[in-house]
C-alpha positions, 0 to 999 in steps of 0.5 A: 913532336917525337920524330921516328924513322921506319926500320928497314922492312927486312929488319921488321920481317926478321923481328917477327920471324917466329910468328905467323899472324901479324897486326900492324898498329900505326900512330897518326899523331906522332909517327904519321906526322913524320910520314914514318908510321901512319896508316899509309906506312902501316899498309905498306908494311902489311903488304910487304909482310903478306908478300913474304908469307905472313898472315895480316890479321889487322892494320889500324892506327889510333891518334896518340898511342902514348895515351893509355886510355886510347890503347885500352879501348883497342880490341885486337883480333886474334894475332901472334904479334903486334908491330907498333909504329909508335914512338918508344913511349907509345910502343911501351904503352901498347906492350904494357896493356896487352898480353900479345908480343909487341915489336917496334917497327920504328926507331925513335930519334929525337924531340923535334920540329916540323920545319919543312914538312919533309925535314925535321930538326932536333930542338929539345933533349928533354933535359928537365931544366929548360933555359930557353927563356934566357936564350931567345927561345932557342935551345943550345943544349939540343942544337949545339953538337957540343951542347955548350950552355953559355957561349960558342966554342972557339971553332966557329968560323964566320958564324958557322958551326965547327962540327956541321959546317953547313949550319950556322952556330946556334950561339950566333943565331941566339945572339942575332935573335936577342939583339932583334928582341933588344934583350941582353946577350950574357955570353960567357956567364955560367949557366947551370942545368940540373941534370939530376932531373933527367935521371932515368926513368923519369916520372911527372905527376900533375898536381891538379 
């Protein structure tokens, strides 16, 4: 899932300072799951803005703001600006499909996993050339601060990461999982990732 973080309400207020009538649009699938941009947060922002002199024309959420067919079904009431609480992709879809100014109320952080409901971990950087079939389903690119692709660095002490010393070195995690699965641990073998596939902006066509 795409993990987002709400911007400070005062920052959002500053972003919409030229506008009077405001619509707040949340996203239940992504931002709502993070508890950073669903209906509850949309209502909280709307209340804050109303208390600061803004006229709230509408508060709504949809499931999957990055799905263009859902956004095209939206019929916004008369408003001066839309505050989108969707991730960067979803907010851009909204901006492309309306002639109304759109600002973002969140910062998009990373592609991650919801491990403990309130704690989200970065698991993927969308490099475009996935190697996790060889690393027990664990991505060292995303989960190592140095993005080391074939072995731990020399700074790992007692299996703990040199950079984040309260976190196990991901290569020790990979080794333990591979041993449990009785799969070979090819430490030090060259691993080549085609980062040309992550040149921006990217496009993918589904050949049906």
